[in-house]
ChimeraX commands (.cxc) that place a marker at each C-alpha (Angstrom):
marker #1 position 0.00,0.00,0.01 radius 0.5
marker #1 position 1.40,3.39,-0.96 radius 0.5
marker #1 position 1.61,6.27,1.49 radius 0.5
marker #1 position -1.24,8.06,-0.27 radius 0.5
marker #1 position -3.52,5.05,0.13 radius 0.5
marker #1 position -2.74,5.03,3.86 radius 0.5
marker #1 position -4.16,8.52,4.01 radius 0.5
marker #1 position -7.06,8.25,1.57 radius 0.5
marker #1 position -7.91,4.54,1.47 radius 0.5
marker #1 position -7.56,2.01,-1.33 radius 0.5
marker #1 position -7.46,3.46,-4.80 radius 0.5
marker #1 position -8.83,0.18,-6.21 radius 0.5
marker #1 position -11.82,0.45,-3.88 radius 0.5
marker #1 position -12.45,4.03,-4.99 radius 0.5
marker #1 position -12.32,2.92,-8.64 radius 0.5
marker #1 position -14.75,0.08,-7.99 radius 0.5
marker #1 position -17.11,2.37,-6.06 radius 0.5
marker #1 position -17.13,4.86,-8.94 radius 0.5
marker #1 position -17.72,2.08,-11.47 radius 0.5
marker #1 position -20.70,0.79,-9.46 radius 0.5
marker #1 position -22.08,4.34,-9.15 radius 0.5
marker #1 position -21.86,4.68,-12.93 radius 0.5
marker #1 position -23.78,1.40,-13.26 radius 0.5
marker #1 position -26.51,2.84,-11.02 radius 0.5
marker #1 position -26.59,6.13,-12.94 radius 0.5
marker #1 position -26.86,4.23,-16.26 radius 0.5
marker #1 position -30.02,2.40,-15.20 radius 0.5
marker #1 position -33.30,3.51,-16.77 radius 0.5
marker #1 position -35.80,5.46,-14.72 radius 0.5
marker #1 position -37.27,4.68,-12.21 radius 0.5
marker #1 position -34.59,2.13,-11.26 radius 0.5
marker #1 position -31.76,4.65,-11.35 radius 0.5
marker #1 position -33.76,6.95,-9.05 radius 0.5
marker #1 position -34.55,4.18,-6.58 radius 0.5
marker #1 position -30.97,2.84,-6.51 radius 0.5
marker #1 position -29.48,6.32,-6.13 radius 0.5
marker #1 position -31.85,7.10,-3.26 radius 0.5
marker #1 position -30.86,3.87,-1.51 radius 0.5
marker #1 position -27.16,4.55,-2.04 radius 0.5
marker #1 position -27.58,8.04,-0.56 radius 0.5
marker #1 position -29.43,6.56,2.44 radius 0.5
marker #1 position -26.67,3.98,2.98 radius 0.5
marker #1 position -24.07,6.75,3.15 radius 0.5
marker #1 position -25.94,8.23,6.13 radius 0.5
marker #1 position -27.41,5.13,7.74 radius 0.5
marker #1 position -24.88,2.39,7.17 radius 0.5
marker #1 position -21.80,3.96,8.61 radius 0.5
marker #1 position -19.80,1.02,7.28 radius 0.5
marker #1 position -16.12,1.69,7.90 radius 0.5
marker #1 position -14.73,-1.39,6.15 radius 0.5
marker #1 position -14.02,-0.54,2.50 radius 0.5
marker #1 position -14.34,-4.12,1.24 radius 0.5
marker #1 position -17.78,-4.44,2.82 radius 0.5
marker #1 position -18.96,-1.10,1.37 radius 0.5
marker #1 position -17.75,-2.08,-2.10 radius 0.5
marker #1 position -19.53,-5.41,-1.89 radius 0.5
marker #1 position -22.77,-3.71,-0.72 radius 0.5
marker #1 position -22.74,-1.08,-3.49 radius 0.5
marker #1 position -21.93,-3.73,-6.13 radius 0.5
marker #1 position -24.80,-5.88,-4.88 radius 0.5
marker #1 position -27.12,-2.88,-4.95 radius 0.5
marker #1 position -26.19,-2.21,-8.57 radius 0.5
marker #1 position -26.70,-5.91,-9.39 radius 0.5
marker #1 position -30.15,-5.92,-7.76 radius 0.5
marker #1 position -31.39,-2.91,-9.72 radius 0.5
marker #1 position -29.84,-4.06,-13.00 radius 0.5
marker #1 position -31.74,-7.34,-12.64 radius 0.5
marker #1 position -34.96,-5.55,-11.71 radius 0.5
marker #1 position -34.66,-3.26,-14.72 radius 0.5
marker #1 position -33.90,-6.19,-17.05 radius 0.5
marker #1 position -36.90,-8.10,-15.73 radius 0.5
marker #1 position -39.20,-5.06,-15.58 radius 0.5
marker #1 position -39.86,-5.68,-11.88 radius 0.5
marker #1 position -41.77,-2.76,-10.33 radius 0.5
marker #1 position -39.84,-0.74,-7.76 radius 0.5
marker #1 position -42.44,-1.44,-5.04 radius 0.5
marker #1 position -42.03,-5.19,-5.65 radius 0.5
marker #1 position -38.40,-4.74,-4.62 radius 0.5
marker #1 position -38.62,-2.28,-1.73 radius 0.5
marker #1 position -42.14,-3.02,-0.51 radius 0.5
marker #1 position -44.35,-0.53,1.24 radius 0.5
marker #1 position -41.64,0.58,3.67 radius 0.5
marker #1 position -38.45,1.60,1.83 radius 0.5
marker #1 position -36.71,2.51,5.11 radius 0.5
marker #1 position -37.19,-1.03,6.42 radius 0.5
marker #1 position -35.95,-2.42,3.11 radius 0.5
marker #1 position -32.88,-0.17,3.14 radius 0.5
marker #1 position -31.96,-0.93,6.74 radius 0.5
marker #1 position -32.47,-4.68,6.31 radius 0.5
marker #1 position -30.36,-4.61,3.13 radius 0.5
marker #1 position -27.58,-2.66,4.85 radius 0.5
marker #1 position -27.56,-4.84,7.94 radius 0.5
marker #1 position -26.96,-7.91,5.79 radius 0.5
marker #1 position -23.41,-6.60,5.36 radius 0.5
marker #1 position -21.59,-7.37,8.56 radius 0.5
marker #1 position -18.70,-4.94,8.26 radius 0.5
marker #1 position -17.72,-2.74,11.12 radius 0.5
marker #1 position -19.85,0.35,11.53 radius 0.5
marker #1 position -19.09,3.62,13.28 radius 0.5
marker #1 position -21.68,2.92,15.95 radius 0.5
marker #1 position -20.09,-0.41,16.91 radius 0.5
marker #1 position -17.23,1.36,18.74 radius 0.5
marker #1 position -19.68,3.58,20.62 radius 0.5
marker #1 position -21.89,0.63,21.55 radius 0.5
marker #1 position -18.87,-1.12,23.09 radius 0.5
marker #1 position -17.92,2.10,24.93 radius 0.5
marker #1 position -21.47,2.45,26.29 radius 0.5
marker #1 position -21.53,-1.14,27.56 radius 0.5
marker #1 position -18.11,-0.71,29.21 radius 0.5
marker #1 position -19.16,2.58,30.81 radius 0.5
marker #1 position -22.34,1.02,32.22 radius 0.5
marker #1 position -20.41,-2.01,33.50 radius 0.5
marker #1 position -17.97,0.30,35.30 radius 0.5
marker #1 position -20.78,2.46,36.67 radius 0.5
marker #1 position -22.63,-0.60,37.95 radius 0.5
marker #1 position -19.46,-2.10,39.38 radius 0.5
marker #1 position -19.54,-4.98,36.92 radius 0.5
marker #1 position -16.16,-4.25,35.32 radius 0.5
marker #1 position -13.66,-7.05,35.46 radius 0.5
marker link #1:1,2 radius 0.2
marker link #1:2,3 radius 0.2
marker link #1:3,4 radius 0.2
marker link #1:4,5 radius 0.2
marker link #1:5,6 radius 0.2
marker link #1:6,7 radius 0.2
marker link #1:7,8 radius 0.2
marker link #1:8,9 radius 0.2
marker link #1:9,10 radius 0.2
marker link #1:10,11 radius 0.2
marker link #1:11,12 radius 0.2
marker link #1:12,13 radius 0.2
marker link #1:13,14 radius 0.2
marker link #1:14,15 radius 0.2
marker link #1:15,16 radius 0.2
marker link #1:16,17 radius 0.2
marker link #1:17,18 radius 0.2
marker link #1:18,19 radius 0.2
marker link #1:19,20 radius 0.2
marker link #1:20,21 radius 0.2
marker link #1:21,22 radius 0.2
marker link #1:22,23 radius 0.2
marker link #1:23,24 radius 0.2
marker link #1:24,25 radius 0.2
marker link #1:25,26 radius 0.2
marker link #1:26,27 radius 0.2
marker link #1:27,28 radius 0.2
marker link #1:28,29 radius 0.2
marker link #1:29,30 radius 0.2
marker link #1:30,31 radius 0.2
marker link #1:31,32 radius 0.2
marker link #1:32,33 radius 0.2
marker link #1:33,34 radius 0.2
marker link #1:34,35 radius 0.2
marker link #1:35,36 radius 0.2
marker link #1:36,37 radius 0.2
marker link #1:37,38 radius 0.2
marker link #1:38,39 radius 0.2
marker link #1:39,40 radius 0.2
marker link #1:40,41 radius 0.2
marker link #1:41,42 radius 0.2
marker link #1:42,43 radius 0.2
marker link #1:43,44 radius 0.2
marker link #1:44,45 radius 0.2
marker link #1:45,46 radius 0.2
marker link #1:46,47 radius 0.2
marker link #1:47,48 radius 0.2
marker link #1:48,49 radius 0.2
marker link #1:49,50 radius 0.2
marker link #1:50,51 radius 0.2
marker link #1:51,52 radius 0.2
marker link #1:52,53 radius 0.2
marker link #1:53,54 radius 0.2
marker link #1:54,55 radius 0.2
marker link #1:55,56 radius 0.2
marker link #1:56,57 radius 0.2
marker link #1:57,58 radius 0.2
marker link #1:58,59 radius 0.2
marker link #1:59,60 radius 0.2
marker link #1:60,61 radius 0.2
marker link #1:61,62 radius 0.2
marker link #1:62,63 radius 0.2
marker link #1:63,64 radius 0.2
marker link #1:64,65 radius 0.2
marker link #1:65,66 radius 0.2
marker link #1:66,67 radius 0.2
marker link #1:67,68 radius 0.2
marker link #1:68,69 radius 0.2
marker link #1:69,70 radius 0.2
marker link #1:70,71 radius 0.2
marker link #1:71,72 radius 0.2
marker link #1:72,73 radius 0.2
marker link #1:73,74 radius 0.2
marker link #1:74,75 radius 0.2
marker link #1:75,76 radius 0.2
marker link #1:76,77 radius 0.2
marker link #1:77,78 radius 0.2
marker link #1:78,79 radius 0.2
marker link #1:79,80 radius 0.2
marker link #1:80,81 radius 0.2
marker link #1:81,82 radius 0.2
marker link #1:82,83 radius 0.2
marker link #1:83,84 radius 0.2
marker link #1:84,85 radius 0.2
marker link #1:85,86 radius 0.2
marker link #1:86,87 radius 0.2
marker link #1:87,88 radius 0.2
marker link #1:88,89 radius 0.2
marker link #1:89,90 radius 0.2
marker link #1:90,91 radius 0.2
marker link #1:91,92 radius 0.2
marker link #1:92,93 radius 0.2
marker link #1:93,94 radius 0.2
marker link #1:94,95 radius 0.2
marker link #1:95,96 radius 0.2
marker link #1:96,97 radius 0.2
marker link #1:97,98 radius 0.2
marker link #1:98,99 radius 0.2
marker link #1:99,100 radius 0.2
marker link #1:100,101 radius 0.2
marker link #1:101,102 radius 0.2
marker link #1:102,103 radius 0.2
marker link #1:103,104 radius 0.2
marker link #1:104,105 radius 0.2
marker link #1:105,106 radius 0.2
marker link #1:106,107 radius 0.2
marker link #1:107,108 radius 0.2
marker link #1:108,109 radius 0.2
marker link #1:109,110 radius 0.2
marker link #1:110,111 radius 0.2
marker link #1:111,112 radius 0.2
marker link #1:112,113 radius 0.2
marker link #1:113,114 radius 0.2
marker link #1:114,115 radius 0.2
marker link #1:115,116 radius 0.2
marker link #1:116,117 radius 0.2
marker link #1:117,118 radius 0.2
marker link #1:118,119 radius 0.2
view
């Protein structure tokens, strides 16, 4: 890994992410709109810190919508009546580390110490 990648992250991952975004942008409407909205939501909700996991998730998202577009599957048949539930269930299927994981561990440790349960 070069020094620049240590600062900015993997250049290969960035290339793959951009390629998958282009795949999403190239989809016909309404699939491109749905996939782009989900991707935007993942950037806020997911908090995935592992680059490999994020790349896999975005690639799978592009695959899903490419198949839906090819088959003519209606958007609601994919996301259902609750798109937030769909998005969060989809994102949670990717078990990479998330920003909140560190804070959850800190909270548990703090409560253990406060309760006198610390070992």
